[in-house]
C-alpha positions in Angstrom: 105.7 51.0 182.8 106.9 51.3 179.2 105.0 53.5 176.8 102.4 52.1 174.4 101.1 52.5 170.9 97.6 52.2 169.5 97.8 51.3 165.8 94.7 51.0 163.6 94.4 49.8 160.0 91.2 50.9 158.3 89.5 50.6 155.0 86.2 52.2 154.0 85.5 49.7 151.2 82.8 50.2 148.6 80.0 51.0 151.0 81.6 54.2 152.4 83.0 57.0 150.2 86.5 58.3 151.0 85.0 61.7 151.5 82.5 60.5 154.1 85.0 58.3 155.8 87.7 61.0 156.2 85.2 63.6 157.3 83.9 61.4 160.1 87.4 60.2 161.1 88.9 63.7 161.1 86.1 65.7 162.6 84.4 63.3 164.9 86.4 60.1 165.6 89.8 61.4 166.4 88.6 64.6 168.3 86.7 62.4 170.8 90.1 60.9 171.7 92.0 64.2 172.2 90.9 64.7 175.8 91.4 61.0 176.8 94.1 60.9 179.6 97.1 58.9 178.4 96.9 59.9 174.7 100.0 61.8 173.7 99.9 62.1 169.9 97.3 61.6 167.2 98.1 61.0 163.5 96.4 59.5 160.4 98.2 58.0 157.4 97.2 57.1 153.9 98.7 54.3 151.9 101.7 55.3 149.8 102.1 51.8 148.2 98.7 51.4 146.5 97.7 48.5 148.7 94.9 48.0 151.1 94.0 48.7 153.9 94.3 52.3 152.6 94.5 54.1 155.9 96.3 53.8 159.3 96.1 55.7 162.5 98.9 55.9 165.1 98.4 57.1 168.7 101.2 57.4 171.2 99.9 56.4 174.6 101.5 56.5 178.0 101.1 52.8 178.7 99.5 49.6 177.3 96.6 49.9 179.8 95.2 53.1 178.4 93.1 51.2 175.8 91.8 48.6 178.3 90.5 51.0 181.0 88.0 53.9 181.2 87.6 56.5 179.9 88.8 55.0 176.6 86.7 51.9 177.0 83.6 54.1 177.6 83.8 55.5 174.1 82.2 52.3 172.7 79.1 53.0 174.8 78.7 56.6 173.7 79.1 56.3 169.9 77.0 58.6 167.8 74.5 57.2 165.3 76.8 58.4 162.5 79.7 56.5 164.0 77.7 53.4 164.5 76.6 53.5 160.8 80.0 54.1 159.4 81.6 51.3 161.5 78.8 48.9 160.4 79.4 49.7 156.7 83.2 50.1 156.5 85.2 47.1 155.2 87.8 47.1 158.0 88.9 48.4 161.4 91.9 46.5 162.7 92.9 47.8 166.1 96.1 46.8 167.8 97.6 47.9 171.2 101.4 47.6 171.5 104.0 48.1 174.2 107.0 50.1 173.1 110.4 48.4 173.2 113.4 50.4 174.3 115.5 52.1 173.0 113.9 54.4 170.5 116.3 54.9 167.6 116.7 58.5 166.5 116.2 61.2 165.6 119.4 61.9 163.9 122.0 63.4 166.1 121.5 67.1 166.5 118.0 67.1 164.9 114.9 68.2 166.9 112.1 65.7 166.7 108.5 66.7 167.3 106.3 63.6 168.0 103.2 65.6 167.0 104.7 66.1 163.5 105.9 62.6 162.4 107.0 61.3 159.1 106.2 62.5 156.6 106.4 58.8 155.6 106.4 55.6 157.6 107.5 52.1 156.7 105.4 49.7 158.8 107.2 46.3 159.2 105.4 43.4 161.0 107.3 40.3 161.8 107.0 37.2 163.9 109.3 34.2 164.3 109.4 31.0 166.4 110.2 31.3 170.1 113.6 29.8 169.7 114.5 32.5 167.1 113.2 35.6 168.9 116.5 36.3 170.6 118.2 36.2 167.2 115.5 38.5 165.7 115.8 41.1 168.5 119.6 41.1 168.4 119.5 41.5 164.6 117.3 44.6 164.9 119.4 46.2 167.7 122.9 45.2 166.6 122.7 45.3 162.8 119.4 46.2 161.1 118.4 49.5 162.7 122.0 50.9 162.7 122.1 50.2 158.9 118.6 51.5 158.3 119.7 54.7 160.1 122.2 55.3 157.3 119.5 55.3 154.6 119.1 58.9 153.2 116.0 60.5 154.7 115.7 58.3 157.8 114.2 60.1 160.8 113.7 57.5 163.5 112.8 53.9 164.2 110.6 52.5 167.0 109.8 48.9 167.8 106.8 47.5 169.6 105.5 44.1 170.8 101.8 43.2 170.4 99.6 43.3 173.5 96.1 42.7 172.1 94.1 43.2 168.9 90.6 43.1 167.5 89.3 43.4 163.9 85.9 43.9 162.4 84.5 44.3 158.9 84.1 42.3 155.8 87.9 42.4 155.1 88.8 41.4 158.7 91.1 38.3 158.7 91.2 35.6 161.3 94.2 35.1 163.6 96.4 37.5 165.5 98.8 40.1 163.9 102.5 39.5 163.9 104.0 39.9 167.4 106.6 42.5 166.5 106.1 45.9 164.8 108.7 48.3 163.6 107.9 51.9 162.5 110.6 53.5 160.3 109.8 57.2 159.8 111.3 58.6 156.7 111.5 62.0 154.9 111.3 60.1 151.6 110.4 56.5 151.0 112.0 56.2 147.6 115.3 55.6 149.3 113.9 52.4 150.7 113.7 51.1 147.2 116.7 52.5 145.4 119.5 53.5 147.8 122.7 51.5 148.2 122.3 52.0 152.0 119.0 50.2 152.0 120.2 47.4 149.8 123.1 47.0 152.2 120.7 46.9 155.2 118.5 44.1 153.8 121.3 42.2 151.9 123.3 40.9 154.8 123.5 37.2 155.7 121.9 37.9 159.1 119.0 39.7 157.4 118.5 36.8 155.0 118.4 34.3 157.9 116.0 36.4 160.0 113.5 36.8 157.1 113.9 33.1 156.2 113.0 32.1 159.8 110.1 34.5 160.0 106.6 32.9 160.3 105.0 36.2 159.3 106.5 39.2 157.6 104.5 42.2 156.1 105.8 45.6 155.0 103.6 48.6 154.2 104.3 52.3 153.3 102.2 55.2 154.4 102.2 59.0 154.0 101.1 61.3 156.8 97.5 62.5 156.2 96.8 64.6 159.3 98.1 65.3 162.8 96.4 66.8 165.8 97.6 68.8 168.7 96.4 67.9 172.2 93.9 70.1 174.0 95.5 73.0 175.8 
C-alpha cells in the first residue's frame, strides 16, 4: 500500500494566544502521536507568507489507514481537559489525510535527505481540475512542471499526494472538501520561487497556463519549519 501523509492547517485565532497554542502543540499534542504505530515523521510549520491559517503540521505515515484505525482514533477519547479547551477556543483545525503518489522527486542527486529534518521551507500547492482534465494535470506535473521546479535554486524535493478524507472545525472552518491534489515543494530558500528565472520558466509555459486555467481550485501557501521531532527510540 502506498505511503500516506497527515496534513493539518491550524489557526489559534483571537481566543488563544500564540504562546499558549504553541506550548500545547509542542509539549502535549505532538508528543502523544510519537508512539503511534505508522507515524514516521513529525513536523510543525509557521506561515512565511503572512497569510492565515498561520500554522501547518505534516506527519509522514505508513499508509492512509493509520488515521482511520486505532490507536490513532482512540486519541479523541483520551484528550486532556487542556486539549479539549484549546480545541474548543481555537479558530481552525483543518485535518486532511492523503495518499502519496509515486515517484517522489528528489533529493538532488548526490545529496542525503533526512525526512526528520525537512525544508527549511515548503511551498504547499493545492489544485483540482475536472475529471476529463486530470490526466493532463498529472502528465504536466510529471513530464514538465516538477522537472522544471527541480531546476529552481534551493529546491530540495517535491512530493505529490491525493486526498483521502478531511475534516475541519472552528469558527474559520470552511464548507466543502479541499482540493483533490496536493504538492509539497521543499526549498532551502523560498525567495527563488518569486524572483528566479528558473521559476518564471516553470510557471510560464503554455502547458502551465492551460493547467491553471482549467483548474477548479488552486491555492498556494508558503511555510517555514518551526519544529521537528525524532521518533521514540
